[in-house]
C-alpha positions in Angstrom: 27.6 34.7 -76.6 28.7 35.6 -80.1 32.1 34.0 -79.6 30.6 30.5 -79.7 28.7 31.3 -82.9 31.7 32.8 -84.6 33.9 29.9 -83.6 31.3 27.4 -84.9 31.0 29.2 -88.2 34.8 29.2 -88.5 35.0 25.4 -87.9 32.3 24.7 -90.4 33.9 27.0 -92.9 37.1 25.0 -92.6 35.1 21.8 -93.0 33.5 23.2 -96.2 36.9 24.2 -97.6 38.2 20.7 -96.9 35.1 19.3 -98.6 35.5 21.5 -101.7 39.3 20.9 -102.1 39.1 17.1 -101.5 39.5 14.9 -104.6 36.2 13.2 -103.9 34.5 16.4 -102.7 32.3 18.8 -104.6 31.5 22.5 -104.4 27.8 21.7 -103.9 28.7 19.4 -101.0 30.8 22.2 -99.4 27.8 24.7 -99.8 25.4 22.2 -98.3 27.8 21.4 -95.4 28.2 25.1 -94.7 24.5 26.0 -94.6 23.0 22.8 -93.1 25.8 22.1 -90.6 26.9 25.6 -89.9 24.6 28.5 -90.6 21.3 26.8 -89.6 22.4 25.5 -86.2 24.4 28.7 -85.5 21.3 30.9 -86.2 19.2 28.7 -84.0 21.7 28.9 -81.1 22.0 32.7 -81.5 18.2 33.1 -81.5 17.8 31.0 -78.4 20.7 32.7 -76.5 19.2 36.1 -77.3 15.8 35.3 -75.8 16.5 36.7 -72.3 17.7 40.0 -73.8 14.6 40.3 -76.0 12.3 39.6 -73.0 14.1 42.2 -70.9 13.7 44.8 -73.7 10.0 44.1 -74.1 9.4 44.5 -70.4 11.4 47.8 -70.3 9.4 49.1 -73.3 6.1 48.1 -71.6 7.1 49.8 -68.4 8.0 53.0 -70.3 4.7 52.9 -72.1 2.8 52.4 -68.9 4.7 55.3 -67.3 4.0 57.6 -70.3 0.3 56.6 -70.2 0.0 57.4 -66.5 1.8 60.7 -67.0 -0.5 61.6 -69.8 -3.5 60.6 -67.7 -2.4 62.7 -64.8 -1.6 65.7 -67.0 -5.0 65.7 -68.6 -7.0 65.2 -65.4 -5.0 66.5 -62.4 -7.9 65.9 -59.9 -7.8 62.2 -60.5 -5.4 60.0 -58.6 -3.1 57.9 -60.8 -3.7 54.2 -60.8 -0.7 52.2 -59.7 0.2 49.5 -62.1 0.4 45.9 -60.8 3.9 44.7 -60.2 5.5 42.6 -63.0 
């Protein structure tokens, strides 16, 4: 996943260097190129590509919290039967 982002940042960095060293280019143009054409889209792509991993981590944390709650409930009142959580 990160290989695509790193490669894109490298390409945009080279474009920015070319912009800055060109006779008609400016340093401000190179900075604008780097951030608007490179960092912005790369950050968006990295965020979107990381969504499944974030969802999986949230579900795992919720399952652990549910298990801890059921264990605490059973430990405080051993006579009661634990309620089975609904399947995800």
